[in-house]
ROPATI-44630 format. One record per atom (N, C-alpha, C, O): x, y, z; residue in three letters. Coordinates in steps of 0.02 Angstrom, whole numbers, plus 50000, padded with zeros to 5 digits. Example, Ala and Ser with C-alpha at 12.3 -4.5 7.8 and 13.67 -1.06 7.14 Angstrom:
2
506604971650390ALA506154977550390ALA506604983550390ALA507124983450423ALA506424988850354SER506844994750357SER506455000250394SER506705005750402SER
This chain:
165
637675346453718MET637105343953753MET637305341953824MET637805338553834MET636915344253873ARG637045342453943ARG636745335653957ARG636165334353942ARG637155331153984THR636925324353995THR637115321854065THR637525324754100THR636805316254083PHE636965312954145PHE636795305554137PHE636425303654091PHE637055301454182VAL636915294254183VAL636465293054243VAL636615295254298VAL635915289554232ALA635425288554286ALA635065281954280ALA635075278754227ALA634755279954334ILE634335274054336ILE633615276554342ILE633445280354387ILE633185274254295ASP632475275854300ASP632175271754357ASP632425266354374ASP631655274454387LEU631345271054444LEU630815266154421LEU630425267654375LEU630785260254453PRO630225255654438PRO629575258854461PRO629575263154506PRO629025256954431ALA628375259954445ALA628205259954520ALA627975265154545ALA628295254554557PRO628125254754629PRO628535259954667PRO628285263254713PRO629165260654649THR629595265554683THR629375272554664THR629335276954707THR629225273654601GLN628985280254579GLN628345282054616GLN628255287854636GLN627895277354624GLU627275278654660GLU627415280454733GLU627095284954760GLU627885276954765ALA628055278554835ALA628355285554840ALA628205289154887ALA628765287454792VAL629065294154792VAL628525299454782VAL628515304554817VAL628075298254735LEU627535303154723LEU627095303854785LEU626855309354800LEU626985298454822GLU626595298754884GLU626975302854936GLU626665306854972GLU627625301954941LYS628025305954988LYS627995313354969LYS627925317655012LYS628045314854904GLN627985321754881GLN627305324654900GLN627265330254925GLN626785320754889ARG626105323154904ARG626025324754978ARG625765329954996ARG626265320255021ARG626205321455094ARG626625327455115ARG626405331355157ARG627215328055086LEU627645333755103LEU627325340255079LEU627325345255116LEU627045340255020ARG626705346254994ARG626125348155039ARG626025354155053ARG625735343355062GLN625185344755108GLN625435347955172GLN625145352855196GLN625975345255200LEU626265348055262LEU626475355255250LEU626335359655292LEU626805356555194LEU627065363255180LEU626495368055162LEU626535374055179LEU625975365655129GLU625395369855115GLU625055372055180GLU624835377755186GLU625015367455227ALA624705369155292ALA625105374655328ALA624825378455367ALA625755374955314GLN626185380055345GLN626265386155299GLN626635390755316GLN625935386055241GLN625945391455193GLN626645392955166GLN626815398755155GLN627045387655155VAL627715388555127VAL627835384155065VAL628385384155037VAL627325380455043ALA627405375854986ALA627595379554922ALA627925376654879ALA627385385754914GLY627535389554853GLY628275391154845GLY628475393554792GLY628675389854896ALA629395391154891ALA629755385754850ALA630345386454834ALA629395380254834LEU629715374654800LEU629425373454731LEU628845374854717LEU629855370754688ARG629675368254622ARG629755360654627ARG630305358154638ARG629215356954619TRP629215349754628TRP629455346154566TRP629295348154510TRP629845340954575THR630085336954519THR629505332954491THR629185329154528THR629355333654426PRO628805329754396PRO628985322254395PRO629575320454394PRO628485318054394ALA628585310754395ALA629055308554338ALA629475304154349ALA628985311454279ALA629395309454222ALA630135310954233ALA630555308054199ALA630305315354279ASN631005317354291ASN631305314054352ASN631875315654371ASN630945309654385LEU631215306354444LEU631695300754423LEU631515296454384LEU632305301054449HIS632815296154431HIS633385296354483HIS633445301254521HIS633775291154485LEU634365290854528LEU634975292454484LEU635185288254444LEU635255298354493THR635845300354453THR636465296654478THR636615296654538THR636815293454431LEU637435290054448LEU638045294354431LEU638565293854463LEU637975298654380ARG638535303154362ARG638275308754318ARG637985307454265ARG638365314854339PHE638215320654297PHE638815321654252PHE639385321854275PHE638685322354187LEU639235323254139LEU639305330454117LEU639865332754105LEU638755333954111GLY638775340854086GLY638775340854010GLY638495336453978GLY639095345953982GLU639125346553908GLU639525340753879GLU640075339253901GLU639225337453829THR639555331653798THR639555332353722THR639095335253692THR640065329653692SER640105329453619SER639775322953596SER639635318453636SER639635322553531ALA639355316453503ALA639825310553514ALA639605305053529ALA640475311753507ALA640965306353518ALA640965303953590ALA641005297953603ALA640905308553637GLN640875306653708GLN640245302753723GLN640265297853760GLN639685304753693ARG639055301153704ARG639105294053677ARG638865289353709ARG639405293153619ARG639495286453591ARG639945282253636ARG639785276453651ARG640495285153659GLN640955281553702GLN640615279553768GLN640705273953792GLN640245284053796MET639895282653859MET639355277353848MET639265272953891MET638995277653793ALA638475272653779ALA638765265653777ALA638475260953804ALA639335264853745GLU639665258253742GLU639885256053811GLU639775250253830GLU640185260553849ALA640415258853916ALA639825257253962ALA639865252654003ALA639275260953955LEU638695259753998LEU638365253053982LEU638135249554028LEU638345251253919ALA638055244753901ALA638455239153933ALA638175234353959ALA639115239653932ALA639545234553963ALA639455234554039ALA639405229154069ALA639445240454069ALA639375240854143ALA638705238154166ALA638665234454214ALA638175240154132ALA637495237854151ALA637425230354140ALA637095226954179ALA637715227854087GLY637665220754071GLY638005216354122GLY637795210554132GLY638515218854155SER638885214854204SER638675216254276SER638915212954322SER638235221054286ALA638025222854354ALA637485218054379ALA637015216454343ALA637565215754441PRO637045211454469PRO636425215554486PRO636465221554496PRO635855212254489ALA635245215654510ALA635315217554584ALA635655214054622ALA635005223054603PHE635025225154673PHE634375228654690PHE634005230754646PHE634235229154755HIS633615232154779HIS633795238254822HIS634195237754868HIS633485243954807LEU633565249954847LEU632875251954874LEU632365250554843LEU632875255354930ALA632255257754959ALA632315265254972ALA632805267555001ALA631825269054950VAL631805276254961VAL631675277355035VAL631255273955065VAL632035282055065GLN631975283055137GLN631815290355154GLN631295292955135GLN632255293555191ALA632115299955223ALA632235305855177ALA632605305455128ALA631905311455194VAL631995317755157VAL632585321455187VAL632685321555247VAL632985324555143GLY633535328755163GLY633595334555115GLY633165335455071GLY634125338555122ALA634205344455079ALA634945345955068ALA635355344555111ALA635085348755011PHE635755351554996PHE635695359054999PHE635175361654977PHE636155362955024PRO636765360455055PRO636635357555124PRO637025353455148PRO636075359555157ASN635885356855222ASN635175359255238ASN634895363255200ASN634895356955292LEU634205358855310LEU634155365955339LEU633605368555345LEU634715369055355ARG634695375955379ARG634635380955321ARG634335386255328ARG634935379055264ARG634915383355204ARG634745379055143ARG635145378655097ARG634165375855142PRO634005371055090PRO633865374355022PRO633535379555018PRO634135371254969THR633975373454901THR633745367554858THR633355368454811THR633985361454874ILE633775355454838ILE633535350454890ILE633885349054939ILE632935347754880PHE632645342954927PHE632665336154895PHE632485335354836PHE632865331154933TRP632975324454906TRP632755319054955TRP632635320355014TRP632695313054928LEU632585307054968LEU633225302954963LEU633525302354909LEU633435300055019ASP634015295655015ASP633785288455005ASP633195287055005ASP634265284054998PHE634125277054985PHE634425272655038PHE634945274355067PHE634105267155050GLY634365261755091GLY634335255555048GLY634155255854989GLY634495249955077GLY634465243755040GLY635165241555020GLY635645242555058GLY635225238554963GLU635855235554940GLU636315240754908GLU636515240054850GLU636485245854946LEU636925251154921LEU637605248554902LEU637925251254857LEU637835243254935ALA638495240454920ALA638525237854848ALA639055237754818ALA637965235654821ALA637945233254752ALA637955239054702ALA638175238254645ALA637715244854724LEU637695250754680LEU638385253854673LEU638545256654620LEU638785253454724THR639435256854725THR639895254554668THR640185258854634THR639985248054655PRO640425246054599PRO640165248354531PRO640555250154488PRO639505248354522LEU639225250754459LEU639385258154450LEU639595260254396LEU639285262054502GLN639425269254497GLN640175270354485GLN640355274854448GLN640605266354515ALA641325266954505ALA641515265454433ALA641945268854404ALA641205260454402ARG641335258854332ARG641115264654287ARG641435266254237ARG640545267754304ILE640305273454266ILE640775279354273ILE640915282854224ILE641025280554333GLU641505285954344GLU642135284654303GLU642395289354272GLU642375278554303GLN642975276854263GLN642855278054189GLN643275280754154GLN642275275954165ALA642105277054094ALA642065284454078ALA642295286554025ALA641795288454123ALA641745295654112ALA642435298754106ALA642565302954063ALA642885296654149GLN643575299354146GLN643925297154081GLN644295300954052GLN643795290954060GLN644095288553997GLN643805292353937GLN644125292653884GLN643205295153944ALA642895299053891ALA643065306453898ALA642745310753867ALA643575307953938SER643845314753946SER643425319353989SER643475325453983SER643015316654032PHE642665320754082PHE643105321254143PHE643455316554161PHE643095327054175ALA643485328054236ALA643245323354290ALA642655321554292ALA643695321254332ALA643515316754388ALA643015320354434ALA643085326354447ALA642535316654458GLU642065319354507GLU642425319954573GLU642715315154598GLU642395325854603VAL642765327054666VAL642335325454727VAL642595323954780VAL641675325754719ARG641235324254775ARG641125316754780ARG641065313354729ARG641085314154841PRO640925307054847PRO640215305754823PRO639785310054829PRO640115299854797PHE639455297854773PHE638975297154831PHE639115293554879PHE638405300654827ALA637895300354879ALA637225299054844ALA636905303754821ALA637005292754840PRO636385291354804PRO635795294954835PRO635655294454895PRO635445298654793HIS634865302454816HIS634405303654756HIS634595302654699HIS633805305754771LEU633295306954721LEU633015313954733LEU632695315154784LEU633135318454687THR632895325354695THR632135325554686THR631865323354635THR631785328154738ILE631055328454734ILE630795335554727ILE630225336554707ILE631215340554743ALA631005347554736ALA631625352054738ALA632145350154764ALA631545357954711ARG632065363154713ARG631745369654736ARG631155370854725ARG632145373754769ALA631905380254790ALA631765384454728ALA632145384454680ALA631215388154730GLN631075393054677GLN631625398354678GLN631885399954732GLN631795401054621LYS632325406154618LYS632195412054664LYS632655414654695LYS631575414154668GLN631395420054709GLN631095418154777GLN630755422154808GLN631225411954800ALA630935409754864ALA631205413954922ALA631795415654924ALA630755415454967ASP630935419055028ASP631385414555070ASP631185408955087ASP631995416655087PRO632445412555127PRO632135410355194PRO632305405055220PRO631695414455221ARG631355412555283ARG630895406555273ARG630835402255316ARG630565406355214HIS630135400655199HIS630555394255191HIS630365388955214HIS631125394955158LEU631555389055149LEU631815386655217LEU631845380655229LEU632005391255260ALA632245389355327ALA631675385955365ALA631795381155402ALA631065388355357ARG630485385355391ARG630385378255365ARG630245373655404ARG630455377255300ILE630385370555272ILE630925365955301ILE630775360255319ILE631535368455305GLY632075364455335GLY631925362555407GLY632045356855427GLY631655367255445ASP631455365855515ASP630915360455517ASP630955355855558ASP630425361055474LEU629885356155473LEU630155349155457LEU629955344255488LEU630615348755409LEU630905342355391LEU631325339555447LEU631325333555460LEU631695343855480ARG632135341655535ARG631735338755592ARG631965334155626ARG631125341355603HIS630725339155659HIS630175334155641HIS629785332055684HIS630145332255577SER629635327455558SER629925320355561SER630535319455559SER629485315555568SER629735308655568SER629895306755496SER629575309155449SER630375302355487SER630585300355420SER630675292755418SER631235290255419SER630115289355416GLU630125282055413GLU630305279855342GLU630075282955294GLU630725274655336PRO630865272055269PRO630225269655236PRO629765267255269PRO630205270255170SER629625267955133SER629795261655095SER630375259955085SER629275258255073ALA629375252155034ALA629615253854964ALA629705259754948ALA629705248754922PRO630045248554857PRO630645252554857PRO630995252954806PRO
């Protein structure tokens, strides 16, 4: 079973994200490029702390115990959804995301404990630095690369004010 560790979004944050998606979709529809994207449904919006991949039942049990301990000792923190970006970049976008601001310093130790638990459960160390983000859309498999480049241009030239929650 493919698994990951994530934080579900509180309702006000989820509403803010859905509003950002709606406004972005309207902008892209006006430019006739919205069909190049597959939008993340509300039920799938989350902040991934660690992708695990294929896991055994024993690994899931070990991670569940470690996560309960890590979450129980983590202080509360506040994050704010901010600007839109893309992986690998806005020139060749395939995954569209929102970044976070707020108390990111409080999130870092929690993510580090989760990374340590994953390695203790025999998962390979994550080589990429942790970059908190929220995936809001993905490029369709057959999307025209010109449409994706146009979307990247639109995002690069649009204003990106931080949002509440």
